[in-house]
N, C-alpha and C positions, 0 to 999 in steps of 0.2 A: 504493500500500500504506500509506503514511504517513497518508493521508486516512482510509482505512478503520480503521486502528488508533487514531488520535487523535480522529477525527470532527471535525477542524478543518483550516483552512489556516493553520497557525501554525508558523513556522520554529523557534521555541524548542522546541515540543513535538516537531517532527520530529527535531531534534537529539537529544533525550532518547530518542526511540523507536528511533533507530538506534545508541544507545549511543556517541554522539560520533564516529561514522565520517564523518559530514558535519556541518560546523559551520553554525550558522544564518546566519552571514555569507556563506558560500559558496552556500548555497541561495538567500539573498536576492539575491546578485549574479546568479546564473543566471536567476532570475525577472525581474529588472529589465533586465539587459544581455546575457544569453545570446542567441546567434544562433538563436532559435527562431521559426518562422513562425506566430506566435500567431493571425494573422488567418485562417489556413486549417486550423488543427488540428481544430476542431469539424466543419468540412465534410468533411475527409479521414476522420475517424472515422465520420461518417454514411455516406459512400460505402463504406467498408470493411464496415460492418454490412449495408448494402443488398446489396452484392455477395455477402457470405458467406452470407446467408440467401436469396438469389435473390428479393428483394422487387421487385415490379413495380408495386404499387399500394397505396393507403392513404388515410387521412383526416387532415386537418390541423386542429388546435385552437389557437385564439389565446386567451390569458388573461394576467392580470397578478397579481403578488404583491408584498408589501411586506417590507422588511427594517428592523427597528427599530434605530435608532442612538442613541448618547448625545446628550444635550442640549448637551454641551460639544464635540462633534465639529465640526471646522471644515474639515478637509482631505480628507474622504471625497467621492468623486466623485458629483456630482448629488444631494447630500443636500438635503432640503427638508422643510417641514412637511407631514405627511400625516395623514389621518383615522385614528384608532385605533378599529377596529371593536369591540374588546372594551370599552373604556371610554366611547366616544362623544366623547372629547376629541381632542386633537391631539398628535402626537409628531414627533420628528425621525426621518427614515428615508430609505430609497431605495425606489423603485418600479421593478420590472423587468417588461417585457412578454416573454412566452415564446411560441415556436412549438413545438408538440408533434406528433410524427408517430406515428399509431396504425396498426399493421398486424395481421394475424392471428397473427403470430409474436412480435413484439416492439414495444414502444412507447417512444420515446426523444425527448428534447428535441433540436431541430435548429437552433434559433436563439433569440437574445435581444437585448434592448437596454434601456438605462436611459431612464426618462422623467423629465423635469423641467419644471414649468410655466413659461410665459413670465413673467418677473418684472414686465415692463412691463404686460402684460395683467392680471396678478394684482393689481397696485397700482391699475389703473384700475377693476377690478371692486369692490375694497374701497372706493374713493372713491365710486363710483357708488351703492353700497348706502347709504352714509352720506347722500348727497344725496337719495336716494329717501325715506329716513326723515324727512328735513327737509321733504319736500314739494316739492322742486325739480322742475319739469317737465322732460321729456326734452330739449326743444329748448334748454334753458338748462344742461344738463349736458354735460361734455366728451364728444365722440364716441369710440366704441370705436377704439383704435389698431389698425393692421394687424398681423396675426399674423407673428411672426418665424419664418422657415423653420428657424432653428437650434433652435427649440423645438417640434417636431412634437407633435401630440396623441397620446394613447394609441392611438386608432384608426388614425392615420396610421403610427405605428410598426408596428402589426400588419400593415398593408398592405405596408409596406416589407419586413417579414420574409417575407411570402408571395411577393413579387416575387423576393427573393433566393433562396428555395427553388426557384422555377421556373427561374431561371437556372442554379443549381448542380446541379439534378437534373431535366433536361428530359425524361428517359425515363420518369419515374415518373408513373403515371396517378392523379390525385386524384379520389376518389369524391365527397367532399363536404367542406365547410369548416364548422367549428362554433365558436361564440363565445357568450358570455353577453350579458345585456341591455345592457351598456355599448356593445357593438358593433352593436346592433340598429337601425342607421340605414340610410337608403337609400344614402348615399354609401359606407359600408363594405360592405354586402351586395352591391351591384351591382358594385363594383370588385373585391372578392374573388372573386366568381363569374367575372368577365371575365378575370381574370389566368390562369385555368386553362380558358379556352374555354367559359365558361357553365355550370360545374358547379353543383350544388346548394349553397347557402349557407344555414345555419340559425342562428337566434339567438332572442332573446326580445324581447317588447315589453311595455310597462307596461299595467296594467289600465285606465288612464284615457285611452289613446290612441283617437283617433277612427277609425271605419270608416264606409264608405258602404254602406247597405243599403236597397234600394228608394228610391234617390235621397234618402235622409235620413241625416244624421250620427248615429252612435250609438257610445257607448263600448264598448270590447272587453268589459268585464265585464258591461255591460248586455245586449249581444247574446247572450252565451252563458248568461246567466241566463234568457233567454227560450227558447233552443234548447239544452236540456239534452243532455249527452253520454250515451253508453251505456257499460255495463260491458263490458270486454274483457280478455283475457289478452295481456300484452305481454312480450317478451323483454328483459331488462335486460343491456346490454353483451354481448349474444350468449350469455348464460347462462340462469339460471333464469327461469321465467315468473312474473309477478306480476299481480295484478288492478289495473286502472286504470279510471277513468272518463274517457272521451275524446270530444271533439266537434270538428268541423272544418268549415271553409268556405273557399271561394276568394272573398276580398273585397278591395275597394279600401281600402288603408290610406292615410289622408289625408297623414300625415307623409312617406310614401314616394312619394306621387304615382302609385301604380300598384297593380295587383292582386297580392296575395300569398296564399300558402296559410297560413291562420291556424288554429292548433290550441289548444284548451283542454284541459289535462291535469291530472288530480288522482290521485295515488297513494293506495292503500288506507291509511286512517287519517288522511289529510290533510284539512283544512277548506277550504283555499283552492286555487283553480286557478292554474296558471302558464300563460302564453300564449306559444306558440312560433310563430315566423314563418319561412317558407321561400320562396326565390326561384323554385324550379322547381315549376310547378303540375302537372306530370305524375306526380309521385311519389304513392304511396298514403299515407294518413294514418298507418298503423302503421309504414311504412318510415321516415317522417320522425321520428316519436316514438322509435322504437328507435335510429335513428342518433344522435339527440340525447343519448341516455343515455351515449354514449361520451365526451361532454364531461367527465364526472366523473372520467375517468381522469387528467386533468391535475391535478385536486385531490389525487388519490392520489400523483401524482408530487411535487407541492409538499410534501406532508407527509413523504414519505420523504426527499426532497432536503434539507429543512431539518433533519431529525433526524440523518441518517446520513452526509451527504456533504460536511460540512466548512464550506462557505462561510457558511452561515447561523449556525453555532455560534460560531465565533471567527475572524474575519478583519478585521484593522485596517489593511490595506494602503491607503496613501493614493494620491490621484490617479486618473486614468483608467486607467492601466496596472494599478494595484493592484486596482481593482475588476473590470475586464474580464478580466484574466488569471486572477484568483482564481476567478471564475465559470466560466471555460473549464476550468480544472483540475478543479473540482468536477463539471462536466457530463461531462468525460472519464471521471471515476471512475464516474459513473452509466452511461455507455456500456459501460464495462468490466464492471460488475456485470450489466447487462441482457444483454450478449452471452454471458457465461458461463452464465447461467441459461437463455437461449434456446437455446444450443447443446446443453445437456443435454436440453432438451425435445425438440428435433429428433432427437437421437440416440435417445432413448427411443421416439419415434414410429416411426422407421425400424426399430428392432429389433422 
């Protein structure tokens, strides 16, 4: 309730909101030292929602988002320099990878983790770029250091979240896994699909990636400029129909080393195509394209979560406990809100 009222995870604001019935010191002590099973709270809440709604299947979405932090911040967990999409420069911040569960009744966050780049690898890349500009040949430059397992990549974090969901909710049938272009690699798509027994995994590829057509390499963009799509009506997120131009082919993607279902999609009013790639070749073109529209639900969640659910508005708790527990509290608030709205919807439908 305090999160909803103050839109923060801030003990001083909580104290004022409850008119001093709970002091900020007492709330802080409970947050840091109370006998609360933080590591299972989000899982327990997810199980409660799944049980209450009778959910047996759904889709999983993997994506990441940033939290801007002060340049002077030193004790915030896994803070590092990140690219600022708005300005094109760099800012201090945290990057979180989320796993989002989409069902016909309710859509909720079910897992998250923080990403931090490997500092040794980061320093090597910076030095390697300097040496390249000076014209130093590759054989005379320091070799790439081995990756530290304590600093997994964003895609590896996404796979770990998928594995965790499979272990915690073994009875849930997953229809497909959705992710944006960052995860559109062979390693991620194949492993994500295999975790759930070979389900459909859908992502995007870049327009300059190579395909094999008639034993010749051709860029994705070049191929679909020669084989134009057709105008069709497509359902967006299970709702209204919209006009799209869509073309598809089952082609060998060079970077993946195997055949994929590749789709070129352009919405009405757009100039450029986006290129979708899928692992299961048996699905229909429209089924893949319509399933991929569900990926935007996690963007809606990010916007609502950042505005209304506290953690992104004001949370300065230091250390790993401060960040992880703050996010858990915020996501539990999201579960609470979604459950209340979902139960009202179910009750209305029954009536």
